[in-house]
C-alpha positions as CSV (number, residue, x, y, z in Angstrom):
1,X,48.1,71.1,150.1
2,X,44.7,70.0,151.4
3,X,44.8,67.7,154.4
4,X,41.9,66.0,156.0
5,X,42.0,65.1,159.7
6,X,39.5,62.3,159.9
7,X,38.6,59.1,158.1
8,X,35.2,59.0,156.3
9,X,33.5,56.5,153.9
10,X,33.4,57.5,150.2
11,X,31.3,55.9,147.5
12,X,33.5,55.4,144.3
13,X,32.4,54.2,140.8
14,X,34.9,51.8,139.1
15,X,36.2,53.4,135.9
16,X,36.7,50.0,134.4
17,X,33.3,48.2,135.0
18,X,31.2,51.0,136.5
19,X,30.4,49.1,139.7
20,X,29.7,51.1,142.8
21,X,32.2,50.5,145.6
22,X,32.6,51.9,149.2
23,X,36.0,53.0,150.3
24,X,37.7,55.0,153.1
25,X,39.4,58.3,152.6
26,X,42.3,58.7,155.0
27,X,44.1,62.0,155.0
28,X,42.9,62.8,151.5
29,X,43.9,59.5,149.9
30,X,41.4,56.7,148.9
31,X,42.6,53.3,147.8
32,X,40.0,50.8,146.6
33,X,40.1,47.5,144.7
34,X,37.0,46.6,142.6
35,X,35.6,43.2,143.7
36,X,34.2,42.4,140.2
37,X,37.0,43.3,137.8
38,X,40.0,43.6,140.2
39,X,41.1,47.1,139.1
40,X,42.7,49.2,141.8
41,X,41.9,52.9,142.1
42,X,43.9,55.5,144.0
43,X,42.4,58.9,144.5
44,X,44.2,61.9,146.0
45,X,42.6,65.2,147.0
46,X,45.0,67.8,145.7
47,X,42.9,70.9,146.6
48,X,39.2,71.6,147.0
49,X,38.6,71.7,143.3
50,X,41.2,69.1,142.1
51,X,41.0,65.3,142.7
52,X,43.6,63.1,141.0
53,X,42.4,59.5,140.3
54,X,44.7,56.7,139.0
55,X,43.3,53.4,137.8
56,X,45.5,50.3,137.6
57,X,44.5,47.1,135.8
58,X,45.3,43.7,137.4
59,X,48.4,41.8,136.2
60,X,47.8,40.3,132.8
61,X,44.8,42.4,132.0
62,X,44.1,45.7,130.3
63,X,41.8,48.5,131.2
64,X,38.6,48.0,129.2
């Protein structure tokens, strides 16, 4: 597994509304909530070539 020792800022694009968001990557995991649509994105660094991203819609809504 790939582990990162420090915290660094990451620019993320929302998969739901395509808004640019700044987030923090802590130990290979980035958790960001979009301010415009409310979708939550969780990104995990699995290896140097594999990044897993999960997008969750807010309650009562669907992913566009």
